[in-house]
Residue, then its C-alpha position, 0 to 999 in steps of 0.5 A: m346254133l349251127q350256122q347253115m353252110v353256104r355252098p360254093s359256086p359250081i362255076s369255075a373260071t379258066v382265067d385268073f382275075d388277078a393276073e396282069g395283062v390280057s386273059h381270055g377264057f370261060l366261066r364253066l358251069p357243069y351241065s349234064r344233058d341228053d347230048a353231053a352227060w358231062g357237058s358244060v355251059m361255057i360263058p366267054v370272059t376276058v380280063v384286062r389288068n394293069g397295075i392298081g386301080p378300079t375294077a369295071l365289070l362290063t356285061g351284055g347278053n343278060h337277055g339273049d335277044e339283045y345285041e348291041g352290048p355283045i357287039a361292043l363287048f366282043d369288040l372291046a375284048h378283042s381290042l383293049r390292051p393292058e397299056e390302055v388300062t389302069g386297074r382291071v376290066i372284066i368283060i362278059p359279052a353274054m352273061n346268059q350264054p344259053a339264052f344268047g346262043a338261042g337268040t331268046r330273052t330267057s334261057p332255053i334250059d330252064r326258061g330263067n330270066l337272068n335279070r329277075s333271078f338275083p341273088g341266085r342259088p348255087d344249088g338252083t337252076v342253071t340261070e340261078k347258078i349264073a346269078d349266084y356267081f355274079q352275086r357272090v364272086l364278080l360283083p364284089m370285085a367291081d367298082v363300076v358295072l355297065d350292063f348293056h340292054s336293048g329292046g330285044k324282040t318285043l320292044d323298041f327304044l330311042p337309044f339311051c343310057a340310064a341310071h336309077v334314082l337312089a336313096d344314096k345321092m352320092q352313089q346316084d350322082r356318080a352313076f349319072d356322071l357316068v351316064r353323061a360320059f357314055g354319050a348316048p343320044y338320050s340319057v334317062k333317070m330310069l324307073e323300073i316297073d319290075a325291080v325284084g331280082m334284078y342285076d341292077t338292084a344287086a349291084e346297087e345294094m352293094g354300093k356299086l356304080f351301076v349304069t345300063t342302056e336300052l339301045g334300040g330293039g326288034g331283036t337286031a342291032c343297026g350300025r348306028t346303035a352298035t356304034i353308040a355302044i362301042r363308043g359309049a363303053r370306052n367313054l365310060l371306062i375313061a370317065a371311071g378312071v379305068m382306061q386312059g384317054e379323053v372322053a369323046p363328048q356327045p350331045t345328049q337329051w336328058l329324060d326322066m321317068p318319074d312314075a307309073d304314068c310313063f307306061t301304057f299297057a294293053e288290055d286287049a289282044g290284037l293288031i297294033q296300029f301306032l298313032a305316033d313314032l318314037g321321038d315324037r312329043v305327045e300330050a297327056g290323053q293323046p291317042i298313041a295306039r289302036i288295037w284292032p281285034t283280029g278274030r273278025t272284020g267290022l269291029p272297032p279298035r280299042e284306042l290307047c291314050t297316054s297318061r302324061a305329056g312327054l317324049f315317046t321313048a319306047r314302043h311294043f314290037p312287033g305288030l301283035v299284042k297280048p293283054g298286059d303287054c307294055v305298048a308305049v313309054v313316055a318320058v319327060e324331057i329335062e332341060g339342063a340336066 
């Protein structure tokens, strides 16, 4: 029986991933469109290599309306020198370049959510082709993966770094060591509510050490969260043995997201009024928000209550919600983690 031929990726790199020194270039994906028949999607990439050592793959802009990661990675691509590195650092500030350029979570080309498109397809949509290149070319090169996220235009978070609880406890514990080194104000043992097709899952299934973040939100970045991202990237590279220097230790509060009771969802559309703020401690059953119907005056609001006690960690953003929107996330504080 003939095996099905695997198509090569249509993406080509203008950098040599094995060359010593610093290389700046692009991942070029041909994309024919109305204004450029022989056009391309150009994804900026920097490679810094010095001798033998582990490879770190650092990514931002997986969702295009999240900015702390791109700020930190454009900064790192500009400033990192080969003499600081032992091994290789691959820096891609905007994985989903079309979404990043449009300031949207998903691609304006095909509405693709890159972080739900893995393993991708070399003959699929633009977003699937990007996912395929990461799946088959970039992830196999990496030992450590740091993928920056923030809340984008629809969520706001306490700034945290996170890794996942895994079946392979050695892989899990090494990832949590890197979370600790990153040094965000909060560190999370993270539960995903929708892990199918995620970049995280693709990396972890290959045995890679995968670390992610949620550093604020609201579709912008502030000075504090950008500083956390810049410092954290360097701390993680040092802790992973890819960059020389000493980790700048930062105090962190560990949080756990053990089950679906951490999440509160809206069942009605309307205007949201929060009854607590991020960082507040809440009790199980405590009212955390009201949703006011907006079609007419004089109607009572629908009250939403938490399902568990803990720290108010994430909230919906901005002020109007739809049925099914995640309104609030409550995480459990862990002492001495």
